[in-house]
N, C-alpha and C positions, 0 to 999 in steps of 0.2 A: 538614703534611709529606707526607701521602698524596697531597694534591693538587698536590705539588711547587711550593709558593708560595715564590718566591726569597727574599722578605724575611724569612719565618720560618725558612727553612733557613740562610740566612746569619746570622741573629741567633743561632740555636742553635750553629752553628760558632763564631762569635765568643766566645760565653759559654764554651765548652769550651776554646778557645785562651786566653782571658783567664785562666781558673783555672789552667791548666798554667803559664802564664808568671808569674803574680803570687803564686802561693801561698807562695813562700818570701821574698817582699819584706816581712818582718816583723821587729820587734825580737826576737821569740822566736828566729827563725833567724839574724838578723844583729844581735847587740847593738851592733855598731859603727856602726849607723845613728844612734846618739845624737849623733854628731858634727854630724848635719844639723839638730839642734834649733836654733831661733832664740832670740834673747836673752829670758829670762824665760818661755819656753815650758816646759810641764811635759810628762813622759812621757805622762801621761794624755791630754793634748791631742794630742800627736804621734800616738799609736796610732789616733787617729780619722781621720787623713788617708787618703784613697783612695791606692792604689799609684801611681796617675798623678801625684799631687801629690809623693809621695815621690820619684818618679823625676825630676821636675822639679828639686827641691831637689839631688838627687844629682848631676845634670848641672851645675847652677850651681856646686855646691861644687867640682867638678873644673875648671870654667872659671876660678874664682877661684884655685885652686891653680896652675893654668897661667899666671896673670898676665894673663889675658884680661879685657877689659871687657865682653865679650858676656854676656848673660843671656837665659834663655828663660822664657816664661809659658805656652807652649802647644807641641803637637807638630805643628803645621801650618806657618803662615807663619814662625814663628821659626827653623825648623830646615830649610827646604826648600832653602836654598843649599848645605848640607852643610859650611859652615865650622865650625859648632859640633860636628859629628860628627868633623871632622878634629882639632880641638883636643882633644876628649874622648879619642879613641882614642890620640892621641899622648901625652897626659898619663898614660893607663893603662899604656902600654907603648911608651916611645920607640924601642926597638930593633926592634920588630916592626911599628910603626904610624908610618909617615911622614906628614908634613903634606901635605894635598891642595892643590897649588898650580895645579892645571889651570884655565884660563879658562872652559872649557865646564862648565855645570851638571851635565850628565848624566855627564861624565867624572869631575868631582869625586865625584859620588854613587857611581860604580862604584869609585873609589879607596877611599872609607870603608867600603864594603861589603867590599873585600878586607881592609882593616885589621881589621874585626870578624871576619872568618874566621881571620885570624892570631892573634886573641885565643882562638880556639876556639868561637866562637858558631856554631850551626847556622842559617843565614840563609835566609829565604824572601822577604824584601823585594827588589824590583827598583830599579835606579836612577830610573826613571820615577815610581815611587811616592814616593821621596824628593823629587824635583823638584816633583811635583804636590801636595805637602803632605798626602798621605793620613794622617789623624790616627791611624786604628787601626793601620795597618802601621807607622808610625813609632814609636808607643808600644811596639808589639811588639818592634821593632828595639832599642829602648833597654833593654827589660826583658831581651832575650836577651843583650845586652852586659853588663848588670848581673849576671845570673846566673852568667856564666862569669869575670867580672873586676870585682867591686865596687870594688876599689881603696881600701878603707877599712881602718882598722886602730885597735885600742885596746890599750894595754898592759894587762898582767895587774892591775897596780894600779888602773887606770881601770875595769876590768870590776868589780872587787871594790866599788869606790865607787859603782856604779850602783844606786840604790835603785828596785827593781821592786815594792816592797811595796804601793804604792797602786794597782796595776793588776794585772789578771788575765792575765798573760802565760802562766803556767804551770799553768792550771786542768787538772784531769784530765778529758779528753774522754771517759773511760769511765763517769763518773758519770751518773745518769739526767738530772739538770738540765742537765749539760753537753751530753749528747748532743742533748736537745730544743733547747737554746740554739743549738748548732751548726747544726742543720737550719734553724731560723728565721733565723738570721744568714746563711746561705748562700743561702736564698731572697730575702731582703732585697737582698743584693749582686748577685743574678741580674737584679734589675729594672733594673740599670745606671742608677741615679739619678745625674745629673750632681753632680760634687763631693761625692759621698757613698759612704763605705765603712764597713761596720760591723765592727769588730774584736772588740768585746765588747758584747753585745746589752744587757745591764743597765746598764752605764755610758754607753753611746753614745746611749741614748734618753732619758737623764734631762732633757735640756733641751727635749724635746718635738719638736724640728725633724725628726728622722728619721722619727718616727711620723707627722707631718704630711705629709712627702713621700711616705711610703708610702700613706697614705690617698689622696693626690692621684692616685697610680698606680691604686689599686684602684677608686676612684670619683671621677673628676675634678669639679672645680668646687664642692666642698663646703667647702673651707677658705677662711676669710677672711684672706688673706695680709697684709692691712694691719694686722692685729692680732697678727702673729707677730713676736717677737724673734729674729732669726736668729743673732746673735753675742752673746747676752747672758750674763754671768756672774752676774747677779743671781738668786737663789733665787726671788724673787718673780716675775720675768719667765718663769723656767722653769716655774714652776707655772701661770702664765697659759697658756703654750704647751700644756702637758700638759692643762690643763682643757678647752681647745678640742678637743684630740684625743679625749679621752674623751667629751665631750658630742656630738661628731660621730658617734662610733662608737655611742653610745647612742641618740641621737635620729634620725639619718639612716640609719645602717646597721643599726639595730635590734639590736645586739649585746646579749648577756646579760652585763651588768657591774654587778651589784648591789653597791652600797656602795663602787664604785671611784671614786677622785677623782684629779685631776691630781698631787697631793702624793704618792700612792702611787708613781707612776712616778719622780718626782724622787727619792724616798727609796730607790729600787731594790728595790721589793717584787718579788721574782722570780716568785712565783706569779701575781700580778696582771698583771705585763708579759707573761709567757707566755700568759695567757688572751687578752690584747688581740691580741697578734701571731698566735696561732693563729686566731683568728676572721677576722683580716685575710687570712691566708693561705688560709683556707677560702672566703672570699668571692671572692678573686681567682680561685682554681681553678675554682670553680663557674661564674664569669662567663666564664673562658676556655673551659671545656667547653660552655657554652651557645652561645657565638659559633661555635664549631666545629660544634656540632650543628645550629645554624640554617642553616649552609651546606650541610648534608647533608639539609635538610627536616624535622629533628626540632625540635618546638615547645618542649620542656621538658627541663631537666636538673636532677635533684635527687639528694640522698644515696640516697634510695630507689631511684631509676632506676638509679644506679651499681651499688648492691648487686645489684639485679635483673640488671643486664647481666653483672656479674662471675659470679654463680652460674650464669647460663644458659651463659656461656663456658666455665666449668670443667665443667659437666655435659655439654657438647657434646663434650668430649675424653674422656669415659668416666671421669672422676674422680668420687669420691664426697664430697669435701670441700665445705663451703659456709660462709657467713657470714650471721648474722642482721642485724648492723649494724656500725658502725665501733667500737663499744664491746664487741664480742663477745670474750670472754676467750680463745676459742680461737685468736684471730688471733696471740697472743704467740709461738706456736710457728713462725709463718711459712709452715707447710705449705700453707695455702690460697693465699698470695701466690705461692708457688713453682709450685703447680698452675695458677694463673692465668697466670703468665709461660710456663709450658710449653705451655698451650693456645694462646697467642698465637704463640710461637715455640719448638717443641720443642727446637731446638739450643741454646737459651740455658741450659737447665738440665742439670746432670749429676746424674742421679738417684743415682749411687753415692756422692755426697757428702752425701746428705740423710739426717739423723737422725730419730729419733721426735720430738724436741722436747719430751721429758717433764720435763726439769729446765732450770734456768737456763743451764747451760753449753752444753746442746744447742741451746736456743733462740737463744743468741748466735751459734752456728755457722750 
């Protein structure tokens, strides 16, 4: 970012936009999404779908309701003639959104953008983006429409009959496990792995496939994909997948996983799953920092080097706080982190809001 590398900056901006647009496209926020379930599909399977796939189902659902034979499988070629957008917006609100009958592609695209604005969406896509089949901008466009006008409904009776007991839709994000799970889940989703979105860490990794995909990102070419069962419902196959993930972590990545086996992941052992994902996150972060350091002529990045840099940075700002390592008990007050942030950018920290951090309530603040 400091070097103004476009690919990194654009990637970061896209992740921020993606989080903002997709955060509410869940069963927790929209129970009426259950109408998109396919035959014999369970809720537990549905919540594993990435938001992009849910939006594709949503578009196709409304195309069906409108009596159209059109269906989409992507946000590129399937949508660039604007005809799907025309039918979708008209189905959502016929009085505000007329069908686009223009013969020119750009004119049709401009028409459906007007329709979306009539629905209340704040639009940043341009007609040329639709015609060119820009996938990121088109999926953003669909998400914007969904967020203002999903056009789905459930009766009160149907809501009562929905059984959420088998899935963790309503977990308390304030519990220690949930906070840690949420951080790891958000990191995994930030990797932008194709056709992968983690809604519930402990249940979504049980077949091993997500872990294997993450390992591939952290350290490419370690996974033998010929031995991976991608869509298996067999517990035996799931254990095989998880065994490969654990073995690669132990033998190739040299993680500390004493007594951990694939069956622990399949059985949803929270402590062991968190241990695996934490070490993957740590390896990924150190690798990223090492690559950035190498571009600046620094040969090595380690936890000790990071601690040394942080202490030096805080001391240079005149603050007296410090850290021994990442297990330092004093870090739970967050005072050192606030001093570090202030040392980097003084305007980012409002000192009037900082407490002593002596008790759990102040530490959370």
